[in-house]
C-alpha positions as CSV (number, residue, x, y, z in Angstrom):
1,M,71.9,191.9,116.8
2,A,73.9,188.7,116.1
3,A,74.8,188.3,112.4
4,Y,75.3,185.1,110.4
5,D,77.2,184.1,107.3
6,V,74.9,182.3,104.9
7,D,76.6,179.7,102.8
8,I,75.0,177.2,100.3
9,L,76.5,173.8,101.3
10,L,74.8,172.0,98.4
11,P,73.0,173.9,95.6
12,T,69.6,172.8,94.5
13,A,69.4,170.5,91.5
14,R,66.8,168.5,89.6
15,F,67.7,165.3,87.8
16,V,65.1,164.5,85.2
17,F,65.2,161.1,83.6
18,S,63.2,158.9,81.2
19,V,63.2,155.2,80.6
20,E,62.7,153.5,77.3
21,G,63.3,149.7,77.3
22,D,66.6,149.2,79.1
23,A,67.9,152.6,78.4
24,V,67.8,155.4,81.0
25,A,68.3,159.0,79.6
26,V,69.2,161.8,82.0
27,L,68.7,165.4,80.9
28,P,71.8,167.6,81.0
29,E,69.9,170.6,82.5
30,H,70.0,170.3,86.3
31,R,68.7,173.7,87.3
32,S,65.3,174.8,88.4
33,P,63.0,176.1,87.1
34,E,64.3,175.1,83.7
35,A,64.5,171.4,84.6
36,F,61.0,171.4,86.1
37,A,59.6,172.8,82.8
38,E,61.5,170.1,80.9
39,Y,60.1,167.4,83.3
40,R,56.5,168.5,82.6
41,A,57.0,168.6,78.9
42,L,58.7,165.2,78.9
43,R,55.8,163.6,80.8
44,G,53.6,164.3,77.8
45,A,56.1,162.8,75.3
46,R,57.4,159.6,76.9
47,P,55.8,156.9,79.0
48,V,58.2,156.6,81.9
49,V,59.6,159.8,83.3
50,G,60.9,160.7,86.7
51,M,62.7,163.4,88.7
52,T,64.9,163.5,91.7
53,T,65.1,166.9,93.4
54,F,67.7,168.3,95.8
55,P,66.9,171.5,97.8
56,N,69.4,174.2,98.7
57,T,71.1,173.0,101.8
58,V,72.2,176.1,103.8
59,L,74.9,176.6,106.4
60,L,74.6,179.4,108.9
61,R,77.7,180.4,110.8
62,G,77.5,182.8,113.7
63,E,76.6,182.5,117.3
64,Q,75.5,179.0,116.4
65,T,76.5,176.7,113.5
66,I,73.3,175.5,111.8
67,V,72.3,173.5,108.8
68,V,69.0,174.3,107.2
69,D,67.2,171.6,105.1
70,P,69.9,168.9,104.8
71,G,68.0,167.3,101.9
72,L,67.4,163.7,100.8
73,P,68.9,160.7,102.5
74,L,71.3,160.2,99.5
75,Q,72.7,163.6,100.3
76,N,74.1,162.5,103.7
77,E,77.7,162.0,102.6
78,P,77.9,165.0,100.3
79,V,76.6,167.3,103.2
80,V,79.2,165.8,105.5
81,R,82.0,166.3,103.0
82,A,80.8,169.8,102.3
83,L,81.1,170.6,106.0
84,E,84.5,169.0,106.1
85,S,85.7,171.2,103.2
86,R,84.8,174.2,105.4
87,G,86.8,172.9,108.3
88,L,83.7,171.6,110.2
89,S,82.9,168.2,111.7
90,L,79.5,166.9,112.7
91,A,80.3,167.8,116.3
92,D,80.4,171.4,115.3
93,I,76.7,171.5,114.2
94,D,74.6,173.0,117.0
95,R,71.2,172.3,115.3
96,V,69.3,171.5,112.1
97,I,66.4,173.7,111.1
98,L,63.7,172.2,108.7
99,T,61.5,174.6,106.8
100,H,59.2,171.6,106.6
101,A,59.4,167.8,107.0
102,H,59.1,166.6,103.4
103,L,61.6,163.8,102.8
104,D,63.6,165.8,100.2
105,H,64.4,168.4,102.9
106,A,64.5,166.2,106.1
107,G,66.0,162.9,105.1
108,G,69.6,164.1,105.3
109,C,69.3,164.5,109.1
110,A,70.4,160.8,109.4
111,D,74.1,161.6,109.3
112,L,74.0,165.0,111.1
113,L,72.3,163.6,114.2
114,A,72.0,167.2,115.7
115,P,68.9,168.6,117.5
116,V,66.2,169.4,115.0
117,T,64.0,172.5,115.0
118,L,60.7,172.4,113.1
119,H,57.1,173.5,113.5
120,E,54.9,171.1,115.5
121,R,52.3,171.0,112.8
122,E,54.7,169.0,110.6
123,T,54.7,166.2,113.1
124,Q,50.9,165.8,112.6
125,A,51.1,165.7,108.8
126,P,50.5,162.5,106.8
127,Y,54.0,162.5,105.5
128,W,55.5,162.5,109.0
129,V,55.6,158.6,108.8
130,L,58.3,158.9,106.2
131,V,60.7,160.9,108.4
132,G,59.3,160.6,111.9
133,G,61.1,157.3,112.7
134,L,64.4,159.1,112.2
135,L,63.6,162.5,113.6
136,D,61.9,161.1,116.7
137,L,65.3,159.6,117.6
138,L,66.8,163.1,117.8
139,P,66.3,166.0,120.2
140,Q,63.6,168.3,118.8
141,E,62.5,171.8,119.3
142,R,58.9,172.0,118.1
143,L,57.8,175.5,117.3
144,T,54.3,176.6,118.0
145,G,52.2,179.6,116.9
146,E,52.9,181.8,114.0
147,S,56.3,183.4,114.5
148,G,59.2,183.9,116.9
149,A,62.9,183.7,117.3
150,I,65.0,180.6,117.1
151,A,68.2,182.3,118.2
152,P,69.5,185.9,118.2
153,G,69.6,187.0,114.6
154,I,67.2,184.3,113.3
155,E,63.5,184.9,113.2
156,W,60.9,182.4,111.9
157,A,57.4,182.7,110.7
158,R,54.8,180.2,109.6
159,T,54.4,180.5,105.8
160,R,51.6,178.4,104.6
161,G,50.8,177.5,101.1
162,H,53.1,174.6,100.4
163,C,52.2,172.7,103.6
164,D,50.6,173.6,106.9
165,G,53.7,173.6,109.2
166,H,56.0,175.3,106.7
167,I,58.2,178.0,108.2
168,S,60.5,180.6,106.6
169,L,63.5,182.2,108.3
170,C,64.8,185.8,108.3
171,V,68.5,185.6,109.0
172,E,70.5,188.7,109.9
173,T,73.8,188.9,107.9
174,P,76.5,191.6,107.6
175,D,74.9,192.6,104.3
176,G,71.3,192.7,105.6
177,P,68.5,190.2,106.1
178,V,68.4,187.0,104.1
179,A,65.1,185.0,103.7
180,L,65.3,181.2,103.7
181,C,61.8,180.3,102.6
182,G,62.0,176.6,101.6
183,D,59.2,175.7,99.1
184,T,57.1,178.7,99.8
185,I,58.4,180.0,96.4
186,G,58.6,177.7,93.4
187,P,59.0,175.8,91.2
188,S,59.7,179.2,89.5
189,R,59.9,182.7,90.9
190,T,57.7,184.3,88.2
191,A,54.5,184.3,90.3
192,F,56.4,185.6,93.4
193,D,57.9,188.4,91.4
194,A,54.4,189.4,90.2
195,M,52.8,188.6,93.6
196,R,50.1,186.7,91.8
197,P,49.9,183.0,92.9
198,D,48.1,180.6,90.7
199,D,44.4,180.3,91.4
200,G,43.5,177.5,93.8
201,P,42.4,176.8,97.3
202,G,45.7,177.8,98.8
203,A,46.3,181.0,96.8
204,A,45.3,183.4,99.6
205,E,47.6,181.7,102.1
206,L,50.4,181.7,99.6
207,L,50.0,185.4,98.9
208,A,50.0,186.2,102.6
209,S,53.2,184.2,103.0
210,W,54.9,186.1,100.1
211,E,53.8,189.4,101.6
212,L,55.4,188.4,104.9
213,I,58.6,187.5,103.2
214,R,58.7,190.8,101.4
215,A,58.0,192.6,104.6
216,W,61.3,191.3,105.9
217,R,63.0,193.4,103.1
218,P,65.5,190.7,102.4
219,V,68.6,191.5,100.3
220,R,68.6,187.9,99.2
221,V,66.0,185.1,99.0
222,V,67.0,181.4,99.2
223,A,64.1,179.3,98.1
224,G,64.2,175.5,98.3
225,H,64.6,174.7,94.7
226,L,65.7,177.9,93.0
227,P,69.1,179.7,92.7
228,P,69.3,182.4,95.4
229,F,68.0,185.7,94.1
230,A,67.6,189.4,95.0
231,P,63.9,190.2,95.2
C-alpha cells in the first residue's frame, strides 16, 4: 500500500474581533475551540462581533502531491509560500481535495489551479454559487456514492452531518492511518470523544460519520478547525 507524509501547511486559526466606534479589538487567542467559545461569549456582551476562520490546510506527499482544503481566498499567498518553503512549486501539485465546498475550505483554490476532487453533491448545494465560478474553471473529479479510493493509499467516505456532500479521507502513512475529516468534528472534540452528538435533526448522521472515522482506527485525526489529535 502506498504511504503518504501528512504535513500541516497552514494550521487552523480563528480570529475573533469586535467593533466599538472606530476601534477594532482582536482577541489574542487564535486557537479552536477556545476562540470559538470566546466568540460566542463576546456576542452576548458587545453589539458588533465577528470571526474569520482558517481550516487546517494539509499537504500529502507520496505517490502524488496533494493539497487538502486550501482555505479562504486570503490564504492563497500563504499557501503558495508554505509550499515554496518545502521546495515545491505550484506545478508540483497534482490535485486538490476538498472535504467540502464551503468558501473557507475551497476559496484558496484560486492560486493553486490544480485539478479538484470533491463529492458531486457539493456542486448541487446552495453555497456552490460562492465557489462554483472558480472551481468550474478547473478540471474536476466529482466523486459519487458513499466511499471509494482517490489514489492508492487514500480512501474516502461520505461523512454527513456538517453538509450533504462532505467527505473524510483515510490516508495511509508510515505510522498508520490518518483521518482528515474536515468539519465532521468540531468546533470542539468533546462530543466526538464521548460519541454523543448534540441533539438535533442531523445527530444520527453525525454519529454514523464519527463511527466510520473511528472504524478506520486512525493514529491521528486532523479536523478542519482543531489541532490534530490522537483519538
